[in-house]
C-alpha positions as CSV (number, residue, x, y, z in Angstrom):
1,X,-14.4,3.1,-2.1
2,X,-12.2,3.6,-5.1
3,X,-11.5,7.1,-6.4
4,X,-10.5,6.6,-10.0
5,X,-13.1,7.7,-12.6
6,X,-13.6,5.4,-15.5
7,X,-15.3,6.9,-18.6
8,X,-18.8,5.7,-19.4
9,X,-17.6,4.6,-22.8
10,X,-14.2,3.0,-22.5
11,X,-12.3,2.5,-25.8
12,X,-11.2,-1.0,-26.7
13,X,-7.8,-2.1,-25.3
14,X,-6.5,-2.1,-28.9
15,X,-7.5,1.5,-29.3
16,X,-6.0,2.5,-26.0
17,X,-2.7,0.8,-27.1
18,X,-2.6,2.6,-30.4
19,X,-3.3,5.9,-28.7
20,X,-0.6,5.2,-26.2
21,X,1.9,4.4,-28.9
22,X,1.0,7.6,-30.8
23,X,1.4,9.5,-27.5
24,X,4.9,8.3,-27.0
25,X,5.9,10.0,-30.3
26,X,9.3,10.3,-31.8
27,X,10.7,13.4,-30.2
28,X,8.3,14.1,-27.3
29,X,5.9,12.2,-25.2
30,X,2.3,13.5,-24.8
31,X,2.2,13.1,-21.0
32,X,-1.4,14.4,-20.8
33,X,-2.6,11.6,-23.1
34,X,-0.7,9.0,-21.0
35,X,-2.5,10.3,-17.9
36,X,-5.9,10.5,-19.6
37,X,-5.7,6.8,-20.7
38,X,-3.8,5.0,-17.9
39,X,-5.1,7.1,-15.1
40,X,-8.7,6.3,-15.9
41,X,-8.5,2.5,-16.3
42,X,-9.0,-0.1,-13.6
43,X,-6.8,-3.0,-12.9
44,X,-8.3,-5.5,-15.3
45,X,-8.4,-2.9,-18.1
46,X,-4.7,-2.0,-17.5
47,X,-3.8,-5.7,-17.6
48,X,-5.5,-6.0,-21.0
49,X,-3.7,-2.9,-22.2
50,X,-0.3,-4.4,-21.1
51,X,-1.0,-7.7,-22.8
52,X,-2.3,-6.3,-26.1
53,X,0.5,-3.7,-26.2
54,X,3.0,-6.5,-26.0
55,X,1.2,-8.4,-28.7
56,X,0.9,-5.4,-31.1
57,X,4.3,-3.9,-30.7
58,X,6.4,-6.8,-29.4
59,X,7.7,-4.7,-26.5
60,X,6.7,-4.2,-22.9
61,X,4.5,-1.3,-22.0
62,X,6.4,-0.8,-18.7
63,X,9.7,-0.8,-20.5
64,X,8.3,1.7,-23.0
65,X,7.1,4.0,-20.2
66,X,10.6,3.8,-18.6
67,X,12.3,4.9,-21.8
68,X,9.7,7.4,-23.1
69,X,8.6,9.3,-20.0
70,X,10.7,12.3,-19.1
71,X,13.0,12.0,-16.1
72,X,15.6,14.7,-16.4
73,X,14.1,16.7,-13.5
74,X,13.0,15.5,-10.1
75,X,9.3,16.3,-10.7
76,X,9.5,14.3,-14.0
77,X,11.1,11.4,-12.2
78,X,8.3,11.4,-9.6
79,X,5.7,11.4,-12.4
80,X,7.5,8.5,-14.2
81,X,7.7,6.4,-11.1
82,X,4.0,6.9,-10.3
83,X,2.9,6.0,-13.8
84,X,5.0,2.9,-13.9
85,X,3.9,1.7,-10.4
86,X,0.3,2.2,-11.5
87,X,0.7,0.4,-14.8
88,X,2.5,-2.7,-13.3
89,X,0.8,-5.8,-12.2
90,X,-0.1,-5.1,-8.5
91,X,1.6,-8.2,-7.1
92,X,4.8,-7.5,-9.0
93,X,4.7,-3.8,-7.9
94,X,4.3,-4.8,-4.2
95,X,7.0,-7.5,-4.5
96,X,9.4,-4.8,-5.8
97,X,8.3,-2.4,-3.1
98,X,8.9,-5.1,-0.4
99,X,12.4,-5.9,-1.8
100,X,13.4,-2.3,-1.9
101,X,12.1,-1.7,1.6
102,X,14.1,-4.6,3.1
103,X,17.3,-3.1,1.6
104,X,16.7,0.3,3.1
105,X,16.5,-0.7,6.7
106,X,14.1,-0.5,9.6
107,X,12.4,2.8,8.8
108,X,11.1,1.3,5.6
109,X,9.7,-1.9,7.0
110,X,6.2,-0.4,7.2
111,X,5.9,-1.3,3.5
112,X,6.1,-5.0,4.5
113,X,3.4,-4.5,7.1
114,X,1.1,-2.7,4.7
115,X,1.4,-5.6,2.2
116,X,0.9,-8.3,4.9
117,X,-1.8,-6.6,7.0
118,X,-3.7,-4.3,4.7
119,X,-4.2,-6.7,1.8
120,X,-6.5,-9.6,1.0
121,X,-5.1,-13.1,1.6
122,X,-5.1,-13.6,-2.2
123,X,-3.1,-10.5,-2.9
124,X,-0.5,-11.4,-0.2
125,X,-0.1,-14.9,-1.7
126,X,0.3,-13.3,-5.2
127,X,3.0,-11.0,-3.9
128,X,4.9,-13.9,-2.4
129,X,4.7,-15.8,-5.7
130,X,5.8,-12.7,-7.7
131,X,8.7,-12.1,-5.2
132,X,10.0,-15.6,-5.9
133,X,9.8,-15.1,-9.7
134,X,11.5,-11.7,-9.6
135,X,14.3,-12.2,-7.1
136,X,14.9,-16.0,-7.2
137,X,14.2,-16.3,-3.4
138,X,11.3,-16.1,-1.2
139,X,10.1,-12.9,0.7
140,X,10.6,-15.0,3.9
141,X,14.3,-15.7,3.0
142,X,15.0,-12.0,2.4
143,X,13.3,-11.0,5.7
144,X,15.5,-13.6,7.5
145,X,18.6,-12.2,5.8
146,X,17.8,-8.5,6.4
147,X,16.1,-8.3,9.8
148,X,18.5,-9.2,12.6
149,X,16.3,-8.6,15.7
150,X,14.8,-12.0,16.3
151,X,11.4,-11.0,17.8
152,X,10.8,-8.5,14.9
153,X,11.9,-11.0,12.3
154,X,9.6,-13.6,13.8
155,X,6.6,-11.2,13.7
156,X,7.3,-10.3,10.1
157,X,7.7,-13.8,9.0
158,X,4.5,-14.9,10.6
159,X,2.6,-12.0,9.1
160,X,3.8,-12.5,5.5
161,X,3.3,-16.2,5.7
162,X,-0.3,-15.9,6.9
163,X,-3.4,-16.9,4.9
164,X,-6.3,-15.6,6.9
165,X,-9.9,-16.7,6.6
166,X,-11.5,-13.8,4.7
167,X,-15.1,-13.9,5.7
168,X,-16.9,-12.3,8.7
169,X,-16.7,-14.8,11.5
170,X,-16.4,-13.7,15.1
171,X,-16.3,-15.6,18.4
172,X,-17.1,-13.1,21.1
173,X,-15.7,-15.4,23.9
174,X,-12.4,-15.8,22.0
175,X,-12.3,-12.0,21.6
176,X,-12.6,-11.4,25.3
177,X,-10.0,-14.1,26.2
178,X,-7.5,-12.9,23.6
179,X,-7.9,-9.3,24.6
180,X,-6.5,-10.4,28.0
181,X,-3.5,-12.0,26.2
182,X,-2.9,-8.7,24.4
183,X,-3.1,-6.8,27.7
184,X,-0.7,-9.2,29.4
185,X,1.7,-8.9,26.5
186,X,1.7,-5.1,26.6
187,X,2.1,-5.0,30.4
188,X,4.8,-7.6,30.7
189,X,6.5,-9.0,27.6
190,X,5.9,-7.8,24.1
191,X,7.7,-10.8,22.6
192,X,4.8,-13.1,23.3
193,X,4.3,-16.2,21.2
194,X,0.5,-16.0,21.7
195,X,0.5,-12.4,20.6
196,X,2.3,-13.2,17.3
197,X,0.2,-16.3,16.7
198,X,-3.0,-14.3,17.2
199,X,-2.1,-11.4,14.9
200,X,-0.9,-13.6,12.1
201,X,-3.6,-16.2,12.1
202,X,-7.0,-14.8,13.2
203,X,-9.3,-13.3,10.6
204,X,-9.5,-9.6,10.6
205,X,-13.1,-9.4,11.8
206,X,-12.1,-11.5,14.8
207,X,-9.1,-9.3,15.5
208,X,-11.2,-6.1,15.3
209,X,-13.6,-7.6,17.8
210,X,-10.6,-8.4,20.1
211,X,-9.3,-4.8,19.8
212,X,-12.8,-3.5,20.7
213,X,-13.0,-5.9,23.7
214,X,-9.6,-4.6,24.8
215,X,-10.9,-1.1,24.9
216,X,-14.1,-2.1,26.8
217,X,-12.2,-4.2,29.3
218,X,-9.3,-2.0,30.0
219,X,-10.5,1.5,29.4
220,X,-7.8,2.5,26.9
221,X,-7.4,1.6,23.2
222,X,-4.7,-0.9,22.5
223,X,-2.9,1.9,20.6
224,X,-2.8,4.1,23.7
225,X,-1.4,1.4,25.9
226,X,1.3,0.5,23.3
227,X,2.4,4.1,23.1
228,X,2.4,4.6,26.9
229,X,4.5,1.5,27.4
230,X,7.5,3.2,25.9
231,X,9.3,3.3,22.6
232,X,11.1,0.7,20.6
233,X,11.3,-0.7,17.1
234,X,9.2,-3.8,17.9
235,X,6.5,-1.7,19.6
236,X,6.2,0.7,16.6
237,X,5.9,-2.2,14.2
238,X,3.4,-4.0,16.4
239,X,1.3,-0.8,16.6
240,X,1.5,-0.5,12.8
241,X,0.4,-4.1,12.2
242,X,-2.6,-3.7,14.5
243,X,-3.5,-0.4,12.8
244,X,-3.3,-1.9,9.3
245,X,-5.4,-4.8,10.3
246,X,-8.0,-2.7,12.2
247,X,-8.3,0.5,10.3
248,X,-5.9,0.7,7.3
249,X,-7.5,4.0,6.2
250,X,-6.1,5.6,9.4
251,X,-2.6,4.3,8.6
252,X,-2.6,5.6,5.0
253,X,-4.1,8.9,6.0
254,X,-1.0,9.2,8.3
255,X,1.3,8.2,5.4
256,X,-0.1,11.0,3.2
257,X,0.0,13.5,6.0
258,X,3.6,12.7,7.0
259,X,4.6,12.8,3.3
260,X,3.5,16.4,2.8
261,X,3.9,18.2,6.1
262,X,7.1,20.1,7.0
263,X,9.9,21.0,4.6
264,X,9.9,19.1,1.3
265,X,7.7,16.2,0.2
266,X,8.3,12.5,0.6
267,X,7.2,11.6,-2.9
268,X,8.0,7.9,-2.6
269,X,5.5,7.5,0.4
270,X,2.9,9.8,-1.2
271,X,3.1,7.9,-4.5
272,X,2.9,4.5,-2.7
273,X,-0.2,5.5,-0.6
274,X,-2.2,6.9,-3.6
275,X,-1.2,4.3,-6.2
276,X,-1.7,1.3,-4.0
277,X,-5.0,2.4,-2.5
278,X,-6.7,4.3,-5.2
279,X,-8.7,1.2,-6.2
280,X,-9.2,-0.1,-2.7
281,X,-10.2,2.4,0.0
282,X,-9.1,5.9,-1.0
283,X,-12.5,7.3,-0.3
284,X,-12.2,6.0,3.3
285,X,-8.7,7.4,3.5
286,X,-9.9,10.8,2.3
287,X,-12.7,10.9,4.9
288,X,-10.2,9.8,7.7
289,X,-7.8,12.5,6.6
290,X,-10.5,15.1,6.9
291,X,-11.7,13.8,10.3
292,X,-8.2,13.6,11.8
293,X,-6.5,16.7,10.3
294,X,-9.5,18.9,9.5
295,X,-8.3,19.5,6.0
296,X,-8.9,18.2,2.5
297,X,-6.6,15.5,1.3
298,X,-7.0,16.4,-2.4
299,X,-6.1,20.0,-1.7
300,X,-3.2,19.0,0.4
301,X,-1.8,16.9,-2.4
302,X,-2.4,19.6,-5.0
303,X,-0.7,22.2,-2.8
304,X,2.4,20.0,-2.3
305,X,3.0,18.7,-5.8
306,X,3.3,20.1,-9.3
307,X,3.3,19.4,-13.0
308,X,2.5,16.1,-14.5
309,X,3.1,14.4,-11.2
310,X,0.4,16.5,-9.5
311,X,-2.0,15.9,-12.5
312,X,-1.5,12.1,-12.3
313,X,-2.1,11.9,-8.6
314,X,-5.2,14.1,-8.9
315,X,-6.5,11.8,-11.7
316,X,-6.1,8.8,-9.4
317,X,-8.0,10.7,-6.7
318,X,-10.8,11.2,-9.1
319,X,-10.2,14.8,-10.0
320,X,-10.1,16.5,-13.3
321,X,-6.9,18.1,-14.8
């Protein structure tokens, strides 16, 4: 389901580090070499490169990328941000994304939902640990400080604090009974304790079965009923949480689409979607994008980006530059 292409014969991490150091150069950085190396290494290989680079040169690879990659034009800045995000430890990367999103307001809270609902329990726990180390407080503390609307705060806190059972286990009777709880919450009162409890504790297989029962029992998908019930911040976050639990590929296909349609490009969202999902489910996202929008995701990205930024994203999507 990942899209990155790793060479059949991968050089040793020592060799990659030496090639990277040469690529940084004295006067000019060879960005094509940076893309060729880092864009074609998986998470464990990049970790070895980070560790050995620190050992060999007594400096951080991330800090070197920050100082050596060009950034004097917007397209260079987008490229630099994408490479640094890709090279970072994933839990630290997502902790920083979460921290940034909390300081930008409601429109950016979807980043918290992605981390809480579209990640494995182990990754979510690692993000929470990284958050404490980086910011000297917990993710939960910062949510409490930055989200004033109590029902929304409660939902976010429960979602980020969750540690779900991560194996396929489904109780069909429970799915039917909890689909009724969902229906009642949507019809009467969204701020339903049982609703929050269910979404933050049940394993994802159980929840998917519940969402399917909802459609069978009430004729509409849960998404349709949420949307027809009106608008509101809590409802939009609730829909997003359910989508990221149920079919995260649909959500990230939406993120990519929204990032590139209309005037201009939302490079931050486009970078986040591709960098965070390239090793997880980008093949599914690509298929969902085609099924929903009747167009090719790779071509859409190529048509809306340029330069090294485009080449790096294409590399993560498995293309050749």
